[in-house]
Each structure stands twice: as C-alpha cells, then as structure tokens.
C-alpha positions, 0 to 999 in steps of 0.5 A: 540304102546300101551299106558300103562300109560298117566299122567298129568305133568303140565299146563302153558302159558309160554314155558320156564316153560314147562318140560325139553325138553329131550323127544319127544313131540307131540302137538294137536291143532285145531279150538275150538270144533273140538273134540281135547280133545275127541281124546286125551282121546280116544288115551290114553284110559282115559275118562277124561285125557283132559277136554271135553266140548260142550262149545268152548274154554275149553282148555286155557293153554298148558297141558303136559301129559307124555306117557309111561314115554317116550314121551309127548302128549301136548294139546294146546288151540284151535284157532278161535272162542271161547266165550272169550274176544278178548284180551284173545284170542290174549293172547292165540295165542301169547303163542301158537305160541311162544311154536310152534316156540321155543319148540325144542323137538316138533317132530310133530304138529297134526292139527285137522280138522272137517271132516264135514265142507268145508275148513275153512280159519282159518285152511288153514291160520294156516297150511300155517303159519306152512309151512312158519315157517318149522314146521312139521305137519300132518292133522287129520280129526275128527268126521268121524263117522258123515259122510258116506263113500261117504261124507267123500271121497268127503270132503277130495277131496275138502280139497285136492284141496284147499290145492294144491293151496298152497302146491305141494301135500296134507300133510300127513293126518289121519281120526279119530273118538273118538266114533268108535276109528277109526284112533287110531292105525294109529296115535299111530304107526305114533308116534312110528315110529318117536320115533324109528327113532330118537332113532336109 
C-alpha cells in the first residue's frame, strides 16, 4: 500500500464525537515516549502529521487522520509515565479504554513497545487487558536502529518468553524504526490486507 494522502480530521476525548464509523480504523498506542508520533509520521510520509516531543505525554487527545480517503489512522495518548497530574492521567485512561471497547470500526490496535528495554509491567498488563476484552492487537517494536541485530533478537526472545506466561504463543509483531523506515512496508501491507479482506 502507498499512502498518497493523510489529513487531520478531528481531536477529542469523547468516543461519541469521533467520525462516523463507516471506514476501517487502526489505532496506535504505547507508553509515553515510545516513538509513536515519529512512527506515524514515517508511515504517512509527513514530517509533522503527529506532534513529536522529547517530553512524555505530548498526545493528550484522540487524533483521527483520514488516509487515502479510505481508512482512519488514530493516534491515542500514551499510557504509563507522563509528566502530568495523576488525575489528568486517569482521565486519559478512562476515555482511551472507552474508545477501545466501544469503537465498532476499530479493526486493529497497534501496541508500540520500545525494543531497547526488557518487558515492562505496564505494557504486559495492558495487553492482557486487551486479550481479556477480545480486542484485536499486534505488537510493534520501535527504535530498533538503536540496537544491533544480536541485541534485538535477544530482547525479542525475552519478550516472547514473558508473553508465553499468559499467551499460548507470541502475538503477531513487527519490528520498526522511524529513522531507517524499516517495517513501513510490512505494517502498511498488513493494514491493506485486512482492508481487502473486509471488502471481499
């Protein structure tokens, strides 16, 4: 798939105010500072479609972008650590979970994982919550350019072992780098395959 156009549609904190659910929707989420905005910009060939920042917690609303007039890419606020008051974080968590559970045209959730770190409890618990609620998701390892091949392979093996404590097998995953653009083709082809299957 080639992304020819990606444009901002709306930001909000209420699932009821999201666009009419008449197109496939793919949402991106992860811990604060996991590289989510950079990955979205890389996928869409836009330098500033999603706002990037070295400061965790930049995304604070549900952002909808329409891609090729065919499907929505959704940028969700990060979970976990962010330099915002606890009450504000809890408010984010409430509307994020409401969106995930109630958005009927959400075809898949991309859960971003920083490939440099060992499995984080907040990521594991979030994915277990998705599984319990039967939400379709895939894992996306980010920032792989920061590791050599051996380090990356070892970190993924550690993650696979950890995931198998709760799952029969490792969920589908992709490895990506916003810097080298690795993983772009695979992610977009994955989305395209789902879209085509739904249309047939």
